[in-house]
N, C-alpha and C positions, 0 to 999 in steps of 0.2 A: 512579407511572405505571401506567396501566391495562394489565392483561394479559388476553389472550383466546386461545382456541383457534383455530388457523388452519384455516379451512374450505377446501374445494375452490374455492369462489367467490373466495376471497382469494389462493389459491396461484398461479393462472395470470395474473392481471393485474398482476404485479409489474413494471410498466413503469418504476417509479422506482428499480429496483435499482441500487445503486452499488458495493458491495464485499462480498465474502464472505470469511469466515475460518473455518477448521476447527480443531478441537481433538480430541486423543485423549480418550476418556472420562475425565472428571476423576479418577476413582479410580485410573487407571493412569498419571497424570502422572509423568514423570521429567525429569531435567535435559535429556535428549535425547528429545523426544517421539517420535522415529522409532525409538529403540532397541528398544522392545518389539515393534514391527512387524517389525524385522529378525530378532529372535531367535525369535519364535513363529510357527509355521505358521498358527495361528488368529488372524486379524486382529482387533484389538479394535475395539469400536464407537467411532464418532466423532460429534461434534456439529458442525453447521455453522451459523454465525451470519451472516445476510445483512443488511447495512445498506442503507438506501433513502433516496430523496427522497420525502417524504410528501405526501399529499393536503392541500390542494388545489393545491399547487405543481406546476410542471413541471420535470423534471430538465434540467440543461444538455444541450443537443443533442436534447431531446425535442420532440415535436410535440403531445402531449396531456397533460392534467393527470394526475399520478400517482394511482394508486388504492392505493398502499402506505400502511401505517399506522405503521410503526416498524421494529424489529429482528425478523426472522423466524428462528425456531429450528427446526432439523431434526435428526433422527437420520439418520446416513448408514450404509447397509449397506456394510461394508468389502469385501465380495466383488464387488459389482457397481456401487457408487456410487449406488444408489437412495436417495432422500430421503423420509423420513416426517415430515410437519409435526407440530410439538409445541406451538408457542406463538408469539404475537405480543406483543412488549413495546412498547406504544405510547409513542412519544416523537418529537418533531419532527426531521426531517432528520438522522437518524443515518447520514450518507453515508460515514463511514469508521470502522472498528473496529480495536481492538487488544486482545490478551490480555496479561495479566501473565505473568511467567516461570513461576509456579507453576500457571497455569491455574485459579486460584481466582476471578479477577475479569476482567470484560470492560469496556472503556472505549469510548465513542463520542464523536465530535464532534456538535455541533448546528449545522449549517451554515445560519445565519440572519444577518440584518442585525446583531442583537445576538448574537454568537457565544457558544457555550458548549461545555463538555465534561461528560460524564456517566459515572457509575460504576455497575456492576451486579455483584452476587455471582452465582456460578454454583453451582446446586444440584449437589452432588457425586454424587447418586444418579441424576438424570435429565437433567442438562445445562440445565435451564430457568434463566431469569434472574429476579432480583429487583432492583428499582431501589434504589440506595443514596443517591446525591446528585448534584447538578449544580452546576457552578461557572461563572460568567461568565468569558470570556477577555479582556474589554475589547478585543476585536477584531471585525472584521466578516467574516462568512462563514468561520468556522473550518472548514478543509477537510481537515486531516490531524492525526494524533496518533500517538505511539509511547510505549512504556514503556522506561525505562532497564533494561538487563539485570539490574541489582541489584534492580529493583522499587521503588526508593526515590523516583523522580521520574517524572512524566508530562510529556511535551512536546507542544505544540500549535502549529499554524501557521494564521494567519488571512489568507486570500487577499486580500480587497479592501483591508483596511487595511495589509497588508504588515508585520505584526508576528508575533513568535514568543514563545510563553509557556512558562514552567516552573512546575509545581505539585508540591508535596510530596505523596506518597501516604502516608496514615495507616496505622497498623498494622492497622486493620479493612478496608483496601482503599478507603476513601472518599477523595475528592479533597480535599486540604487547601488551605492557603494558597498563593497565587501567590508564587513566590520571585524571578521575573524576568519582564520583558516587554521584549524587544528590538525596537525600532522600526527597520526597515531604511530605507535611503534610496537614491535613484538610480532610473534607468530605462534601458531598452534603447535601443540606437542603430540597430536594424535597421529593416526595411520595414513593421513592423506596430505603428504607434503606438497603435492602438485597444486592443491587449493589453499594451503595454509603456509606458504613459504614466506609470507609478508602480511602486514595488516591489509585488510580489505573492508573498507567502509561500505556497509550495505543499507543502512537506514539511519535517519536522524529524525527525532520527534520530541515533543514535550509531553509532560503529564497534563492533566486537565487545567491546572492553574497557570501553566505556561511559563513558569520561571525556572523549573528544572528541565534540563535538556539531556537527551539520551542518544548516544551513538553506538549502534550495533555493529560490531566488527567480526565478520566471519573468519578472517584470517588469524585473529589473535584470541579467539574464544572468550570474548568479554563484551560487556555493555558499559561504555564510558558514561560517567555521570558528571554533568556540569551544572553550575548555577549561572544563569544569564544575567548580565548587568543590563537592565532595561534602558539605561541612558546611553550606553556606548555600544551595545551589541556584542560585547566580549564574553567569551565562555571561560568561566573560572572553575577550576576543579572543585568538585564537592569534597566535603570532609572525608567521605569514603569515595574515592575517585572512580571506582568501577565495580561492577558485579561480575564475578568470574562464572563462566559457563563450563561445563565438563569438557575436558581436553578432547579435541577431535570432533566436537559437536558441530562446529561451524554455524553459530547463531546468525540468522538472516534478518528476521523481522520480529517485532514485539507489539503488544497491545495492552492497554490498561483497562481494567474493569470499571464500569460506572460507579461501583461502590468506593473507588479511590483507594482500596486497601489490598488490591491484588494486581499483579502484572504477569503476563504470559509471554514467554520467549520461544519462538519457533526456530529450531536448529535444522538447517538445510541438509547437512551431511549425514545426520543420523535419523532424520524424519521423526522428530520427537518434540513435544511441547513441555517446557519446564514452567511450573507454577511457582511464583514467589509471593509471599506476604510483602506488601509494600507500605512503607512509612512515608506518607506524602510530606511530612515536615522535614525529616532528615534525608529524604530521597534515598532510603536504604532498602535493600532487598534481603529477604530471608528465604532460603530454599524450602519448598513445601512438597513438591511432587514433580516427577518426570514421567510422561506417558507417551507411548508410541502413537504416531499418526497413521500407522499401517495395520492392516489385518494381521493376526498372528500367523496365518498360514501363507503370507505373501513371501515369495522367494526371489523375485526379480530385483533389478536395480531401481532406485528411486531417490529423488531429492525433493525436499519440501520447499514450498514457494511463498505462500501468503497466509496471514493469520488475521481473522476478524472476529469481533465480538458483537453479537446481536444487541441492538439498542436497549432491549429489556434486561440485559445482563444474564439471561437464562441459557444462552447457547454460544458456543465457540466453533468457528469453522477454519479449516486449513486446506490448502491445495497440495496435491501430490503429483509430481511429474515423474512418470514411469508407471505407477499404478493408475494414473490419469483419473483422479477422483477428488471429490471434496470430502474430507473427513469431518464428521459432525459429532460434537461433544455436548453433553449436558454439563452445566456449571452448577455444582452444589451450592445452594444459597448461603449456607452457614460457614462452610470452609473455603469456598472458592475452588476446590479441587474439581478435576474433570472426570467424567464417566463417558465412555464411548457409546454413542447411539448407533452409528453405522457409517457407511460410505456410499456416496452417490457418484456414479460415473459421470464424467464431464462430457462424454460422447464426442471426445476430441482428444488430441494429443498435446502433452506438455502444457498444462494449465498454469497460468502465472498469477497476475494480480486480480483481486476482487475488491469492489468498493460498494459503498452504500447505494441502494436502489430500492425500488418498490417491488414487492412480490414475495414469493416464498420458494423454498426448495420443496417440491411436492412429495418426493419419495426419498427414502434412504434404505440402504441394504443392511439387514440385520446380520451381523457376522456369524452368529451361532446357528442360524437356521436358513441363511441365504434366502430370506423372504424380504418383500418390500413392505414398508409401512409408511403411512402418511405422516408428515410432520405438521405441527401447528402452523396455521397461516400467520403471516406477519405483514404489517404495513411498512416494515423497515428492514427487510431482509438483505441479502447480499447479491450483488451482480457478479457473475463470473465471466471472464474472457480468457 
């Protein structure tokens, strides 16, 4: 894949930006990427990788053709969050990115009619990328991917065709053979048949142990639950094979709490978060709470996009497309339930993915008083693109 230096002309028209992911400088990688930041007063450099929808296509929700070319690489100043452009790795529609646990490799989807996934090695000296290989997913519009915590397998979700894929990761970080391809069935029964006429795979991930795998299906209003056979890479249905989400909700993404006892599912079509008590042994979900991600007086149209939990386990964030905000929730430590803190404008339109980064969200809007209040500083907050 072609690599080029990012010019000022290319930096500002990133209208196709889809997701950003940040990594500690590769030479300082540890099992806990935040550990070195907590221990050292001198923050280490980080690199930021921005996935995009590429020219000449138009990103979902966009109004003009994207001018983006591929994956954009930046060095981030840890003291003020400033970004210095380093590289553009040209590849079609790398709309979602994932790092392996060792921070040696980066993986991207290729969200196209003939979907694919791609692998890149990370230069340990300067954070730049080198293309390794691409594999077809045998799915349409591959929209999400994640790496098993062991680094042994890569998972992918293909939205339009409604199927979930598993690939073996080779010892050199390249994407190996496909070991499973689960085709989901069913559709939603809510008021939006245009979005739920068929299964639509939107996310695939594991819990913290990496043996239970979860496939979030927007079209079928459910979260599939599988047990991964670590020797073959095959997905076997769990004893309880799925968790049902309220009809018409359109679940998009989910996240697990660090306490391993709670899971949070973000529903795109109704802009709400559902809280579940989670049993990590049985991989079972018990409904606990559903809460809106929008202010009570909001009357426009909106779809929810991304959900992230602060590494401390104290806060949860979601993005709103339409309201164009980050919704900020406090997580009750005893129950895991959510309480709204407020909403922060993204100062841009149609926010999508957010990933781990250094910094903080400095302000949030108090819904009852329309005032701003400072949030606590974090060395492991969320990056929004």
